[in-house]
Backbone bond lengths (Angstrom), bond angles and torsions (degrees), N, CA, C in turn:
res aa  C-N    CA-C-N  psi(-1)  N-CA   C-N-CA  omega(-1)  CA-C   N-CA-C  phi
1 M - - - 1.467 - - 1.530 109.64 -
2 A 1.330 116.94 134.06 1.461 121.51 -179.72 1.518 110.30 -64.50
3 S 1.341 114.98 148.77 1.464 119.04 179.46 1.521 109.98 -67.37
4 E 1.344 115.31 150.62 1.458 120.99 -178.66 1.533 110.10 -79.89
5 P 1.328 117.94 148.82 1.462 120.93 177.42 1.523 111.36 -64.97
6 D 1.309 116.21 154.26 1.459 122.15 171.76 1.530 106.88 -97.06
7 Y 1.341 115.92 116.39 1.458 119.84 -174.75 1.529 112.84 -91.06
8 S 1.324 117.41 2.20 1.466 120.76 179.20 1.529 109.71 -56.94
9 S 1.322 115.92 136.37 1.481 125.87 -179.17 1.527 113.57 77.79
10 L 1.344 117.39 0.31 1.456 120.02 177.53 1.531 110.43 -67.29
11 L 1.325 117.38 138.49 1.465 122.65 175.83 1.524 108.16 -107.84
12 I 1.340 116.62 120.62 1.459 122.01 -177.38 1.523 109.81 -104.77
13 E 1.313 115.41 128.10 1.474 123.33 177.63 1.528 112.15 53.53
14 G 1.312 116.36 25.09 1.449 121.07 175.34 1.515 115.32 73.71
15 K 1.342 118.40 4.35 1.468 118.58 -177.13 1.523 115.30 -143.56
16 Y 1.336 118.08 -5.97 1.466 120.08 179.23 1.531 108.45 -116.62
17 R 1.321 116.12 109.02 1.457 121.31 -178.24 1.531 110.44 -93.87
18 V 1.331 116.88 117.93 1.460 122.52 176.42 1.525 107.95 -80.31
19 E 1.361 116.11 134.89 1.461 118.35 -173.93 1.521 114.18 -123.81
20 K 1.322 118.36 -64.88 1.463 120.11 -170.87 1.525 111.17 -131.77
21 L 1.337 116.14 134.57 1.457 121.17 175.82 1.526 109.40 -69.55
22 V 1.347 116.83 125.55 1.473 120.29 -179.04 1.522 112.37 -120.25
23 G 1.324 117.70 -8.74 1.456 119.64 -179.75 1.519 111.91 -168.42
24 S 1.328 115.30 156.65 1.454 120.61 179.33 1.516 108.89 -147.05
25 G 1.324 116.78 133.20 1.455 121.94 178.19 1.514 110.47 -119.79
26 S 1.318 115.49 -167.22 1.463 119.59 -177.05 1.522 112.36 -69.36
27 M 1.338 116.33 -25.81 1.459 116.95 -176.29 1.524 114.23 -125.38
28 S 1.325 118.92 -3.27 1.462 118.45 -174.96 1.523 112.41 -155.12
29 F 1.331 114.30 166.17 1.455 122.96 171.50 1.525 108.45 -111.82
30 V 1.327 116.16 149.05 1.456 120.80 173.77 1.529 108.13 -120.45
31 Y 1.326 115.37 125.66 1.450 122.27 179.30 1.523 110.01 -115.28
32 R 1.318 115.28 149.12 1.461 120.31 167.52 1.522 107.12 -88.22
33 G 1.325 115.35 146.78 1.454 119.38 179.80 1.517 111.12 -157.47
34 T 1.304 116.55 -169.14 1.467 121.81 177.48 1.522 108.91 -137.42
35 D 1.330 115.78 151.18 1.461 119.11 174.79 1.528 109.36 -93.31
36 D 1.327 116.37 -176.67 1.456 119.98 -175.08 1.527 113.09 -71.11
37 K 1.347 116.98 -6.36 1.462 120.88 175.85 1.526 112.11 -103.93
38 G 1.330 116.34 4.90 1.460 120.96 177.86 1.512 114.62 87.42
39 K 1.337 117.73 5.61 1.459 121.13 -179.63 1.528 110.59 -79.01
40 T 1.338 116.38 137.30 1.465 120.84 177.92 1.526 109.94 -70.44
41 I 1.314 116.64 133.76 1.465 122.64 -179.14 1.525 109.26 -133.83
42 A 1.320 115.89 168.83 1.466 122.17 170.91 1.522 107.95 -115.92
43 V 1.316 116.12 139.38 1.468 121.17 178.61 1.525 107.93 -122.42
44 K 1.307 115.78 118.72 1.466 121.97 179.94 1.526 108.13 -103.80
45 I 1.324 116.48 122.39 1.462 122.09 -175.84 1.525 109.73 -124.26
46 M 1.325 116.36 127.98 1.454 119.91 178.92 1.520 110.46 -68.06
47 K 1.325 117.05 143.44 1.454 121.13 -179.08 1.530 110.90 -64.02
48 K 1.308 114.85 133.05 1.462 121.24 -177.03 1.528 111.63 -60.49
49 S 1.334 115.70 -35.34 1.466 119.93 -177.95 1.520 113.00 -65.68
50 L 1.348 116.65 -14.82 1.468 120.52 -176.96 1.525 113.18 -100.33
51 L 1.327 117.21 5.81 1.460 119.95 -178.07 1.523 112.85 -62.18
52 T 1.307 117.23 -24.48 1.469 120.16 179.28 1.534 112.30 -89.48
53 D 1.347 116.69 -2.54 1.463 121.38 178.82 1.531 108.32 -92.26
54 A 1.314 116.51 102.68 1.468 121.06 -173.83 1.523 112.17 -60.34
55 D 1.343 117.92 -38.07 1.465 120.75 -179.13 1.526 111.66 -64.88
56 T 1.326 116.77 -40.87 1.459 120.46 179.42 1.516 111.02 -67.30
57 V 1.318 116.80 -42.78 1.464 120.53 177.68 1.528 110.28 -60.58
58 T 1.335 116.11 -43.08 1.464 120.94 178.33 1.520 111.13 -61.05
59 R 1.342 116.61 -43.54 1.464 120.10 -179.48 1.528 111.09 -63.57
60 F 1.333 116.60 -41.97 1.464 119.50 -179.91 1.529 110.40 -66.37
61 E 1.327 116.52 -42.12 1.466 120.07 178.30 1.528 110.78 -64.53
62 R 1.332 116.37 -34.95 1.466 121.10 177.09 1.532 109.66 -62.89
63 E 1.325 116.75 -43.95 1.462 120.15 179.80 1.525 110.61 -63.55
64 I 1.327 117.11 -41.86 1.467 120.32 177.72 1.518 110.32 -58.35
65 R 1.325 115.40 -51.04 1.463 119.62 -176.77 1.520 112.06 -62.44
66 T 1.332 116.57 -43.87 1.459 120.54 -177.71 1.517 111.52 -65.71
67 C 1.338 116.77 -50.20 1.472 120.47 -177.05 1.522 111.61 -64.21
68 M 1.324 117.43 -34.38 1.464 119.89 178.84 1.525 111.76 -66.58
69 S 1.336 116.83 -25.16 1.463 120.20 -175.50 1.528 113.45 -97.16
70 L 1.351 117.78 -7.85 1.463 120.95 -177.62 1.529 110.37 -112.92
71 K 1.316 116.59 113.86 1.458 121.91 178.92 1.526 108.75 -113.49
72 H 1.323 116.26 111.26 1.462 121.14 -178.46 1.516 108.77 -155.78
73 A 1.326 116.03 148.51 1.464 120.42 -178.72 1.515 112.62 -61.08
74 N 1.338 117.48 -24.79 1.468 120.69 -178.09 1.525 113.12 -104.70
75 I 1.333 116.18 17.75 1.464 122.24 172.97 1.522 107.45 -125.20
76 V 1.315 117.27 136.35 1.463 121.33 -178.24 1.523 110.16 -58.96
77 T 1.331 116.70 129.47 1.458 122.21 -179.72 1.520 110.56 -79.30
78 V 1.321 116.20 132.19 1.465 122.13 177.79 1.522 108.59 -103.15
79 F 1.331 116.33 128.72 1.458 121.61 -178.60 1.521 112.88 -95.20
80 A 1.323 116.09 -33.61 1.469 119.24 -176.98 1.519 109.37 -160.71
81 S 1.316 115.52 161.14 1.460 121.41 175.94 1.514 108.72 -153.22
82 G 1.313 115.21 164.88 1.459 119.47 179.43 1.505 110.87 164.11
83 K 1.327 115.98 -155.45 1.463 121.08 177.52 1.521 109.34 -129.56
84 L 1.324 114.86 141.08 1.451 120.28 174.91 1.539 108.87 -69.00
85 P 1.330 118.27 159.82 1.469 119.93 176.83 1.522 112.98 -55.90
86 T 1.340 116.98 -24.91 1.467 121.05 178.67 1.526 113.18 -87.58
87 G 1.354 116.98 1.13 1.458 120.84 171.94 1.506 117.30 105.14
88 E 1.354 118.72 -14.24 1.458 120.83 -177.01 1.532 111.24 -73.95
89 P 1.348 118.21 126.52 1.474 119.95 173.90 1.527 109.73 -66.15
90 F 1.339 116.20 150.21 1.460 120.17 179.21 1.523 110.43 -142.49
91 L 1.324 114.65 158.73 1.467 123.69 173.52 1.525 108.04 -127.91
92 V 1.323 117.23 134.86 1.463 121.96 171.46 1.519 106.81 -107.29
93 M 1.343 117.00 119.79 1.461 121.91 -171.71 1.523 110.85 -130.53
94 E 1.336 114.39 169.00 1.456 118.36 171.22 1.526 109.12 -65.31
95 F 1.312 116.06 146.10 1.463 120.68 179.20 1.519 108.83 -88.02
96 V 1.324 116.53 120.87 1.462 122.35 -179.36 1.523 108.28 -104.46
97 D 1.307 115.97 113.63 1.461 121.35 -178.07 1.521 108.99 -98.04
98 G 1.311 116.94 109.60 1.462 120.32 -178.86 1.508 111.07 176.61
99 S 1.330 115.91 -160.35 1.460 122.92 179.00 1.519 108.83 -124.71
100 N 1.325 116.25 149.70 1.461 116.56 176.15 1.524 109.57 -81.59
101 L 1.318 115.09 164.47 1.470 120.60 -175.01 1.526 111.70 -62.91
102 A 1.324 117.70 -31.68 1.462 120.40 178.31 1.529 110.55 -62.02
103 E 1.333 116.74 -41.57 1.465 120.78 178.36 1.526 110.68 -65.67
104 L 1.330 115.13 -38.65 1.462 120.24 179.27 1.528 110.69 -64.10
105 L 1.330 116.85 -44.77 1.460 120.84 -179.55 1.531 111.56 -69.25
106 K 1.320 116.86 -30.37 1.465 119.86 178.18 1.525 110.72 -65.09
107 S 1.344 115.89 -37.32 1.468 119.41 -177.75 1.525 112.66 -85.39
108 E 1.352 116.89 -29.64 1.458 119.89 -174.73 1.529 114.28 -113.66
109 K 1.310 117.72 -9.68 1.473 126.21 -179.61 1.526 112.21 69.71
110 F 1.339 118.59 -58.71 1.460 120.59 176.82 1.524 108.58 -140.05
111 L 1.327 116.07 166.22 1.457 121.73 -176.66 1.523 110.13 -116.74
112 A 1.317 116.02 152.84 1.464 120.66 174.19 1.522 109.01 -60.70
113 M 1.330 116.30 147.87 1.455 121.03 -173.04 1.534 113.50 -53.56
114 P 1.357 120.87 -50.33 1.467 119.36 -178.88 1.527 112.37 -61.42
115 R 1.324 116.09 -37.70 1.468 120.04 -179.57 1.517 110.80 -67.12
116 A 1.325 116.85 -46.10 1.462 120.73 179.64 1.523 111.14 -60.71
117 L 1.325 116.59 -45.62 1.462 120.43 -178.47 1.523 111.49 -66.55
118 N 1.328 117.30 -36.75 1.459 120.49 177.96 1.530 110.98 -62.08
119 I 1.334 116.08 -43.68 1.468 120.37 179.39 1.525 111.01 -64.71
120 I 1.325 116.93 -46.76 1.468 120.45 -177.00 1.528 111.26 -69.65
121 C 1.337 117.46 -34.24 1.464 120.40 176.43 1.524 111.40 -60.60
122 Q 1.317 116.38 -43.43 1.466 119.66 179.62 1.525 111.28 -63.62
123 A 1.333 116.22 -41.86 1.461 119.53 176.78 1.526 110.76 -62.77
124 A 1.333 116.22 -40.07 1.470 120.47 179.06 1.523 111.07 -63.40
125 D 1.332 117.48 -38.89 1.462 120.66 178.19 1.535 110.75 -60.51
126 A 1.330 116.23 -43.51 1.464 120.12 179.05 1.525 111.11 -63.88
127 L 1.323 116.08 -42.70 1.464 120.02 -178.34 1.522 112.16 -71.91
128 E 1.333 117.02 -28.99 1.459 119.77 174.82 1.527 110.12 -61.13
129 L 1.336 116.94 -41.99 1.465 120.05 176.54 1.529 110.27 -63.66
130 A 1.336 116.66 -46.69 1.459 119.55 179.98 1.524 110.97 -57.84
131 H 1.329 116.93 -43.64 1.462 120.45 179.59 1.523 111.44 -64.09
132 S 1.327 116.75 -37.19 1.466 120.03 -179.95 1.530 111.39 -65.79
133 R 1.340 116.09 -22.82 1.472 121.57 177.12 1.521 111.80 -94.57
134 G 1.338 115.85 2.94 1.453 119.80 176.85 1.507 115.93 94.45
135 Y 1.336 118.54 4.90 1.459 121.25 -177.80 1.529 111.96 -100.16
136 I 1.325 117.01 137.52 1.460 121.70 164.50 1.528 106.54 -111.87
137 H 1.326 116.19 143.12 1.460 120.94 -173.29 1.526 112.02 -75.27
138 R 1.332 116.62 -49.05 1.467 125.29 176.33 1.525 115.10 76.33
139 D 1.330 118.44 -2.21 1.471 118.32 177.68 1.528 110.65 -145.93
140 I 1.342 115.36 48.92 1.460 120.04 176.42 1.526 108.84 -75.09
141 K 1.312 115.67 124.39 1.465 122.87 -179.87 1.527 107.34 -159.98
142 P 1.329 118.39 164.59 1.468 120.15 -177.64 1.529 113.62 -56.56
143 Q 1.335 117.49 -34.19 1.464 120.48 -179.68 1.523 112.45 -63.97
144 N 1.328 117.27 -23.25 1.464 120.58 -177.35 1.526 113.51 -99.24
145 L 1.333 116.22 12.90 1.466 120.87 174.07 1.519 107.70 -117.27
146 M 1.337 116.69 106.35 1.454 121.79 -178.61 1.524 109.75 -90.54
147 I 1.322 116.13 133.02 1.461 121.75 -178.79 1.523 108.78 -110.52
148 C 1.327 116.75 122.03 1.453 120.23 177.49 1.530 108.83 -131.26
149 K 1.305 116.20 165.72 1.465 121.56 179.57 1.530 108.67 -98.37
150 K 1.343 115.57 110.57 1.461 119.05 179.44 1.523 110.63 -88.50
151 F 1.312 116.56 -38.98 1.452 123.29 175.87 1.528 107.23 -130.47
152 P 1.312 118.57 163.35 1.467 119.67 177.56 1.532 111.60 -53.65
153 N 1.316 115.58 127.16 1.472 122.76 176.82 1.524 114.05 63.49
154 Q 1.323 117.93 17.83 1.463 120.51 177.56 1.523 109.50 -123.41
155 E 1.329 116.05 122.59 1.457 120.62 -179.11 1.524 110.73 -89.11
156 H 1.328 114.62 135.43 1.463 120.62 -179.92 1.520 108.36 -119.27
157 V 1.319 116.41 133.69 1.467 122.24 -173.93 1.521 110.98 -103.14
158 K 1.319 115.15 140.01 1.456 122.07 171.60 1.524 108.47 -124.65
159 V 1.320 117.58 125.04 1.466 121.86 176.30 1.524 108.26 -83.25
160 L 1.331 115.94 127.56 1.461 121.76 -175.89 1.522 112.05 -110.32
161 D 1.319 114.44 168.99 1.468 125.23 167.02 1.527 114.05 58.67
162 F 1.312 115.68 78.67 1.463 121.29 172.98 1.525 110.55 -93.55
163 G 1.342 115.94 27.65 1.457 120.68 -176.37 1.514 114.72 -66.37
164 V 1.335 118.26 -24.64 1.464 119.48 176.60 1.532 111.20 -113.72
165 A 1.339 115.80 15.33 1.463 119.49 177.16 1.523 109.64 -60.75
166 K 1.323 115.31 149.64 1.463 119.95 -174.34 1.520 109.86 -142.37
167 L 1.327 115.85 140.19 1.457 119.91 172.74 1.521 108.77 -73.97
168 F 1.354 116.00 141.72 1.461 119.57 -177.51 1.513 110.63 -130.09
169 G 1.331 115.50 171.72 1.461 121.11 177.90 1.519 111.52 59.73
170 S 1.330 116.53 -137.04 1.461 121.53 -177.13 1.526 112.50 -69.03
171 W 1.366 116.19 -12.05 1.464 120.09 179.22 1.537 111.43 -83.70
172 H 1.320 117.77 -13.33 1.460 121.43 -169.26 1.527 112.57 -56.74
173 N 1.323 118.04 -38.75 1.462 120.66 -176.13 1.530 113.00 -66.87
174 L 1.340 116.16 -14.16 1.456 119.35 178.41 1.523 111.64 -86.05
175 D 1.323 117.76 -6.55 1.458 122.30 -173.06 1.523 110.56 -92.21
176 K 1.329 117.01 95.28 1.465 119.60 -179.98 1.518 112.03 -71.60
177 F 1.352 116.48 -11.37 1.461 120.78 179.23 1.521 111.15 -103.50
178 A 1.317 118.58 15.26 1.465 121.24 -175.97 1.522 111.11 -58.12
179 T 1.335 115.62 140.30 1.463 120.12 177.46 1.515 109.27 -80.34
180 A 1.308 115.97 158.27 1.462 121.14 -179.54 1.521 109.98 -67.38
181 P 1.355 118.20 147.17 1.462 120.65 177.55 1.524 110.63 -55.17
182 G 1.340 116.26 137.26 1.451 120.92 178.70 1.512 114.61 91.77
183 N 1.357 117.53 -11.33 1.459 119.21 177.11 1.524 110.29 -67.80
184 V 1.334 116.66 139.98 1.459 121.86 -179.05 1.520 108.86 -111.91
185 L 1.335 116.80 116.65 1.450 122.47 176.82 1.518 108.37 -126.55
186 G 1.325 116.87 147.84 1.451 119.73 179.33 1.520 110.53 137.48
187 T 1.331 116.18 -172.87 1.464 122.84 179.86 1.528 108.15 -114.44
188 P 1.341 118.59 121.75 1.473 121.85 -170.16 1.524 116.03 -48.29
189 L 1.326 119.83 -42.73 1.466 120.65 -175.84 1.528 113.05 -62.18
190 Y 1.322 117.69 -19.73 1.471 120.21 -172.54 1.533 112.54 -126.34
191 M 1.316 117.80 16.52 1.460 120.94 -176.87 1.526 111.30 -85.33
192 S 1.318 115.85 137.76 1.462 120.29 177.00 1.521 109.98 -71.20
193 P 1.348 117.39 156.13 1.469 119.35 177.83 1.522 113.03 -55.68
194 E 1.330 116.73 -40.46 1.469 118.67 -179.41 1.523 111.48 -69.16
195 Q 1.342 116.39 -29.26 1.464 120.29 176.03 1.527 110.29 -68.72
196 V 1.320 116.37 -41.96 1.464 121.47 176.66 1.525 110.77 -58.93
197 L 1.325 115.79 -41.63 1.468 120.74 -175.77 1.524 112.97 -80.92
198 G 1.328 116.47 -4.36 1.457 119.06 -179.25 1.504 113.64 72.26
199 S 1.339 116.75 23.38 1.471 121.41 179.96 1.524 110.37 -81.36
200 P 1.340 118.00 164.53 1.461 120.36 175.31 1.530 110.05 -59.22
201 L 1.329 116.81 143.09 1.454 121.64 -175.42 1.517 111.72 -114.16
202 D 1.340 115.29 155.66 1.455 121.37 167.70 1.524 107.49 -138.72
203 G 1.331 117.33 -169.26 1.449 120.92 -174.74 1.517 114.59 -60.80
204 R 1.323 117.18 -21.95 1.466 119.82 -179.74 1.533 112.39 -68.33
205 S 1.330 117.45 -18.52 1.457 120.11 173.83 1.529 110.32 -67.67
206 D 1.340 117.11 -42.32 1.468 120.88 175.38 1.526 111.22 -64.61
207 I 1.343 117.17 -34.87 1.466 120.24 177.08 1.528 109.67 -60.26
208 Y 1.319 117.03 -44.38 1.465 121.42 178.31 1.532 109.87 -58.97
209 S 1.326 116.58 -49.39 1.464 120.45 -177.54 1.526 111.06 -61.92
210 L 1.336 116.84 -44.11 1.461 119.80 179.77 1.524 110.55 -68.19
211 G 1.338 117.06 -32.97 1.460 121.01 174.85 1.521 111.43 -63.54
212 C 1.326 116.87 -38.48 1.471 120.77 176.18 1.526 110.89 -62.62
213 V 1.335 116.14 -40.19 1.466 120.33 178.71 1.523 109.92 -65.75
214 L 1.336 117.61 -42.78 1.466 121.04 178.38 1.530 110.28 -60.98
215 Y 1.323 116.89 -44.57 1.475 121.67 178.18 1.529 109.83 -55.06
216 Q 1.328 116.64 -46.18 1.459 120.63 -179.16 1.527 111.66 -66.67
217 C 1.324 117.29 -39.31 1.464 120.83 178.27 1.532 110.91 -59.41
218 L 1.321 116.84 -39.52 1.463 121.49 -175.94 1.523 112.99 -81.47
219 S 1.327 116.75 -39.46 1.468 120.24 -172.43 1.525 113.90 -100.02
220 G 1.331 116.22 -21.87 1.460 119.82 -177.04 1.503 114.15 92.97
221 V 1.345 117.59 -6.21 1.465 121.58 178.82 1.532 109.24 -136.77
222 P 1.335 118.63 149.74 1.466 120.18 175.39 1.528 110.11 -65.95
223 P 1.325 118.44 154.46 1.470 120.32 179.87 1.516 113.01 -69.78
224 I 1.330 116.84 -25.93 1.456 122.28 -178.20 1.524 108.39 -125.25
225 S 1.320 116.28 134.32 1.460 120.32 178.64 1.522 109.18 -140.42
226 G 1.330 116.35 -179.15 1.449 121.89 179.56 1.506 110.28 176.79
227 K 1.324 116.74 171.54 1.460 121.33 -177.28 1.516 112.38 -84.42
228 S 1.323 117.64 -11.07 1.465 121.73 179.09 1.521 108.18 -150.91
229 A 1.323 115.88 166.06 1.461 119.98 178.41 1.523 110.90 -60.01
230 V 1.322 116.27 -39.77 1.466 120.64 -179.99 1.522 110.58 -63.66
231 E 1.347 117.42 -43.97 1.459 120.72 -179.94 1.526 111.08 -65.34
232 V 1.330 116.82 -39.27 1.470 120.19 177.05 1.522 109.94 -60.22
233 M 1.314 116.90 -46.17 1.463 120.73 -179.63 1.526 111.12 -62.61
234 Q 1.315 116.80 -40.98 1.470 120.46 177.74 1.527 110.63 -63.04
235 N 1.335 116.34 -38.79 1.461 120.22 -178.75 1.525 112.89 -69.36
236 H 1.323 117.18 -28.30 1.467 119.24 174.81 1.532 110.44 -61.22
237 V 1.300 115.73 -32.23 1.473 120.70 -178.86 1.531 110.95 -83.54
238 A 1.330 117.04 -39.10 1.470 120.25 -168.06 1.521 116.19 -108.59
239 F 1.336 118.72 -23.15 1.464 120.80 -171.17 1.521 111.36 -102.07
240 N 1.323 117.22 128.38 1.459 121.16 175.71 1.529 109.32 -88.11
241 P 1.326 118.34 120.89 1.466 120.54 -175.97 1.526 112.46 -65.90
242 Y 1.318 114.49 156.20 1.452 120.37 177.84 1.530 110.72 -69.13
243 N 1.318 115.60 153.40 1.446 121.91 168.21 1.530 108.37 -57.17
244 L 1.323 117.16 145.87 1.469 120.74 179.96 1.523 112.28 -52.24
245 N 1.310 117.12 -38.63 1.461 121.13 -177.57 1.523 113.02 -72.70
246 E 1.326 116.77 -8.48 1.464 121.15 177.61 1.523 111.90 -104.69
247 N 1.342 116.16 -4.41 1.465 118.76 -171.15 1.521 112.05 -136.16
248 G 1.314 117.59 37.33 1.448 120.54 178.74 1.506 111.50 -172.00
249 E 1.325 115.48 174.73 1.462 120.64 -177.00 1.527 112.30 -83.82
250 N 1.324 117.42 -22.27 1.460 121.30 -176.87 1.520 111.25 -96.69
251 K 1.332 115.32 161.71 1.458 121.56 175.71 1.521 108.70 -116.63
252 F 1.324 115.54 140.48 1.455 120.70 -173.63 1.519 111.03 -129.05
253 P 1.342 116.56 158.15 1.466 119.66 175.33 1.528 110.07 -60.34
254 E 1.316 116.00 145.61 1.462 119.51 -179.68 1.530 111.56 -60.87
255 E 1.349 116.60 -30.39 1.464 119.85 177.93 1.530 111.07 -62.70
256 L 1.342 116.39 -36.82 1.465 119.48 178.42 1.524 110.50 -72.20
257 N 1.323 117.40 -39.14 1.463 120.31 174.46 1.525 110.39 -57.06
258 A 1.322 115.70 -44.10 1.460 120.25 -179.35 1.526 110.94 -63.20
259 L 1.338 116.71 -39.97 1.465 121.29 179.24 1.525 110.40 -60.78
260 V 1.329 116.57 -49.25 1.461 120.66 -176.80 1.528 110.55 -65.04
261 L 1.321 117.11 -44.46 1.463 120.14 -178.88 1.529 111.78 -67.29
262 K 1.330 116.64 -28.94 1.470 119.71 175.63 1.534 109.84 -68.04
263 A 1.321 116.37 -40.52 1.466 120.33 -179.90 1.523 112.00 -63.61
264 I 1.350 116.89 -32.43 1.467 119.90 -176.32 1.530 111.82 -109.67
265 A 1.317 115.47 28.02 1.468 119.44 175.66 1.529 110.17 -61.78
266 K 1.328 116.29 145.90 1.463 120.63 -178.17 1.529 112.03 -63.05
267 K 1.331 115.74 -43.35 1.464 120.10 -179.56 1.518 109.32 -89.64
268 R 1.314 116.80 129.81 1.464 119.73 -175.58 1.527 112.31 -61.77
269 E 1.335 116.82 -30.15 1.465 119.18 -179.55 1.527 111.73 -70.85
270 D 1.327 117.83 -14.55 1.466 121.39 177.51 1.532 112.39 -89.81
271 R 1.330 116.76 -5.08 1.464 120.65 178.95 1.526 109.83 -88.67
272 F 1.320 116.05 -178.08 1.455 120.81 173.90 1.522 108.56 -62.33
273 D 1.314 116.16 147.83 1.461 119.92 -178.46 1.516 112.50 -69.76
274 S 1.335 116.53 -28.55 1.456 120.08 -178.11 1.522 110.03 -149.74
275 M 1.322 115.76 162.41 1.460 120.59 176.50 1.525 110.20 -65.63
276 G 1.323 116.79 -31.95 1.459 120.59 177.56 1.522 111.86 -63.21
277 E 1.334 117.01 -42.04 1.458 120.63 177.94 1.528 110.79 -65.49
278 F 1.325 116.54 -39.13 1.465 121.64 176.72 1.534 109.96 -59.31
279 A 1.342 116.74 -46.67 1.465 121.11 -179.48 1.520 111.53 -64.50
280 E 1.333 117.34 -42.97 1.472 121.20 180.00 1.527 111.15 -60.49
281 T 1.316 115.50 -42.11 1.464 119.12 -178.24 1.522 110.90 -68.32
282 M 1.335 117.42 -38.12 1.463 120.53 177.22 1.524 111.31 -62.73
283 R 1.323 116.77 -37.00 1.466 119.71 -175.31 1.531 112.60 -65.52
284 Q 1.316 117.86 -19.90 1.465 119.86 175.64 1.526 111.88 -58.02
285 F 1.342 115.38 -30.87 1.459 119.82 -173.66 1.526 113.20 -89.38
286 I 1.331 118.21 -8.31 1.462 120.06 -178.75 1.517 113.29 -120.65
287 M 1.342 117.24 -3.33 1.456 121.26 176.82 1.525 109.83 -116.29
288 P 1.320 117.88 139.97 1.473 118.96 170.80 1.520 109.09 -56.89
289 P 1.327 119.45 145.86 1.463 121.97 -174.19 1.528 114.37 -50.62
290 L 1.335 117.90 -45.66 1.456 119.78 -178.08 1.527 111.11 -65.89
291 V 1.336 116.89 -42.50 1.467 120.97 178.74 1.525 109.84 -62.77
292 F 1.345 115.54 -42.56 1.462 119.27 179.49 1.517 111.34 -63.07
293 W 1.326 117.16 -42.10 1.465 120.65 -179.91 1.530 110.66 -63.27
294 L 1.336 116.85 -44.58 1.472 120.37 178.72 1.523 110.98 -64.30
295 W 1.350 115.52 -42.39 1.462 118.94 178.85 1.525 110.74 -61.93
296 S 1.340 117.49 -42.73 1.456 120.67 -178.02 1.525 111.29 -64.94
297 K 1.349 116.62 -37.23 1.462 119.33 177.68 1.520 110.91 -64.66
298 Y 1.341 115.72 -44.16 1.462 119.74 177.63 1.520 110.45 -60.94
299 D 1.339 115.89 -44.07 1.460 120.48 -177.52 1.523 111.40 -64.01
300 Q 1.346 116.80 -37.15 1.463 120.06 178.12 1.523 111.52 -66.52
301 I 1.337 116.57 -38.80 1.462 120.22 178.93 1.524 110.41 -68.50
302 Y 1.356 114.84 -41.64 1.469 120.10 -177.77 1.518 111.00 -67.86
303 H 1.331 117.03 -37.85 1.453 122.19 177.82 1.534 107.78 -112.59
304 H 1.310 116.72 88.59 1.461 122.15 -171.77 1.523 113.24 -56.70
305 K 1.312 116.45 -31.14 1.466 118.63 -173.86 1.515 113.18 -81.00
306 K 1.333 118.60 -8.09 1.467 120.53 -176.63 1.522 111.30 -69.64
307 Q 1.298 115.39 140.41 1.455 121.51 176.12 1.521 109.03 -102.31
308 V 1.316 116.82 148.06 1.451 120.68 178.59 1.525 108.80 -77.93
309 S 1.334 115.71 123.41 1.459 119.94 -179.98 1.527 109.61 -75.23
310 P 1.323 118.03 157.85 1.476 120.88 175.89 1.518 112.08 -54.77
311 A 1.339 116.46 -37.34 1.468 119.58 179.61 1.524 110.56 -64.30
312 L 1.342 116.42 -38.80 1.460 120.76 178.70 1.524 110.71 -65.62
313 K 1.330 116.06 -43.69 1.462 119.78 179.84 1.517 110.70 -59.94
314 S 1.340 115.72 -43.00 1.449 120.72 179.13 1.521 111.18 -61.37
315 M 1.327 116.32 -44.48 1.463 120.77 -179.75 1.528 110.61 -64.36
316 S 1.346 115.69 -40.72 1.463 119.55 -179.34 1.523 111.32 -63.10
317 K 1.336 117.21 -40.16 1.461 120.59 179.62 1.518 110.36 -64.45
318 R 1.348 116.63 -43.12 1.463 119.08 -179.37 1.521 111.18 -64.63
319 T 1.357 116.39 -34.04 1.458 120.33 -178.48 1.516 111.57 -69.48
320 R 1.323 116.20 -37.91 1.469 119.58 -175.66 1.514 112.46 -75.86
321 K 1.339 117.41 -19.82 1.459 119.88 -178.44 1.524 112.12 -69.13
């Protein structure tokens, strides 16, 4: 295979200067650069050698389209996209300086409960927006959750890589990049049972995957494992994971165990109905009761269509007593 071009010093559209290679994946390079106003940016460029691979081109174009349509504080902002004169698609994005959750877990093994819940709540907020626009991510894993410091001692999450995101439900017919029925995409350790089986997906598949990540953050190990990718996928369908208190060094309230196990229930109808409900329930454990009750009231007013979950009602009653 021919060597890939070095894009350092490349000027894109007369205003985006590519400077230094900071990352490389299976299908693209990520460079740090600056725009014409001196702002630091990230430039993601698809590998030239993959231009003849239709699936890779489709995935990159899918990521461009998805990221351009999703504006949220916990999703990387895209400023521009297009193709280089040599044909490679590119994305110009905000530069996120930090570490991904996988790197964090590698160095620390597990996270304190409030910290873990804060990180997963932010990811859930981003995915709730994506779901409301008809997108499911399909590849939620620690590597795709970037952690950066927005304020002193405050971690801010960015959800990355919408390259295999897919429109679902009534939005599906709008997806010109839709995968064929039965295709399996994702990362085995975090795939929902229905994803493993190639069944139709909805937002509850992302809830399962994010629940698996939360389980790992709290316990230090994924809820499902195996000796091979195939065995892991089979276990997602057939094996019921241990309670957190049986599969880690820390001990947790039974209510939190119930929350996590609900998120990773085998049957999608046994999980939370929405990513928003999942996030609301998690916030009970990281907010003082009165603050949580006030926040939930504000959130209900701000989002008129939201329904109060049973967990919220329970928390509200305890707060008023």
